[in-house]
N, C-alpha and C positions, 0 to 999 in steps of 0.2 A: 502494500499500500505505500502511495507515496500523497502527501499531502502539498497544496501549492497556496502560498499567501501571496497574495497582491497588494499593492501600494502606490501611493502617487496620485489618486484620484481627486477631483475636486473641481472647483468652480473656475471657469476663465473666460474672457471676454473674446469675443471671434477676432480670429488673428493671432491670438494669443498660443503659447506652448504649453505642453505637460510630458511627463515623462513617466511611464507605469514601469513598474519591477515587479518580478515575479520570483519568489524562491521555493525551490523543491527541498522538501524535508530530507531526502536520497538522493545520492549521484544519479545524474542524468547520463544514459547509456547511449553510446554512440548512434545508436539505429534509432533513437526517440527523435518525433518530429514535436518540436513545440510550436505553440502558437497563441495567438489572440483572437477572440472571438467577443462579438457587443450583441446586447438586445437592447433594442429601443420599445419605448411602450408602444403597442398595437402593432409590430413587427417581429417577422421572425428573427432568430438568433443569427446572427451572420458571421463568415469568416472577415477576420480583418486582414491577418498578416499568418505567414508560418514560417517556421525555419528548420532545416535539417543541420546536421553535424558538419556537413560538408558544405553549410553556406547556400544550400539550394532553398531560395526565398520566393514566396509566392505572396502577392498582396492583392486585396479586393480593388479594383477599379477606381472606386471613388477615394481611396486613401493614397496612391501612388503619388510618388512624388511630393508628399507631406508628411507618411508616417516614415518611420525606420525601425525595423526589427533587430535585434541582435540576442546573442546567448552567450553563454559563457560556460563551458564545460566544468571547468574547475570548480567555479563558484555554485555550479546548478541553477544558475539564473537565467532569466529572459526578460529582456526590457523591450518597451517601445517609447519611442521617441514620437511626440505628435507635433507638428507643426501647423502653423498657420489653420487652426481648427473653426470649425466652422458650426453653426448652430445644429444641423443636421448630424453631426458627429455625437450628439449627448445621448446617452446609453450607459447601460451597467456593462464594463467590460470584464471578461474573463479570461483568466490564463488557463492555458491546456498543455497537456502532455500525452501524445498518442504512442503509445509501446507495444510493438507486437512481439509475443516471448512464445517459444516454441509454437508458432501457428495462432497462439490466442492474442486479439487484441484487446488492449487494456486502454480505457481513457478515463483522464483523470482531469478533474476540473477545481479551480479555485473557487471563491467565495464570491467572487466579483467587486469592484469597484467602480463608483458612480463617477461618470464624468460629464459635468453640466456646462456647456457654451452658451453662454447669454450675456447681455449687455445691461 
């Protein structure tokens, strides 16, 4: 079992920046896919960005050029730098770890951190 703890959410004005951090309670394996998802009121949970150990990165079209995901295998952390924030980025952001072990897929989620973009 892996616990994920997010931090860094808050209230920011449009055009501002926030950095989200996620720390895993155990070591991240090289095959793990780490990522960030978000859930806005009235919408489905959506992928924001994912990153593999080989730095294969995937971003949602809506955040490309504004958000940057990074991971630290030694510290077992994954961060999300969010710049040029827009009101539509307002959501609860969740850290995710996806692990395949002996053919079984394990999905771990953090508790979520609120990001509110408003003037």
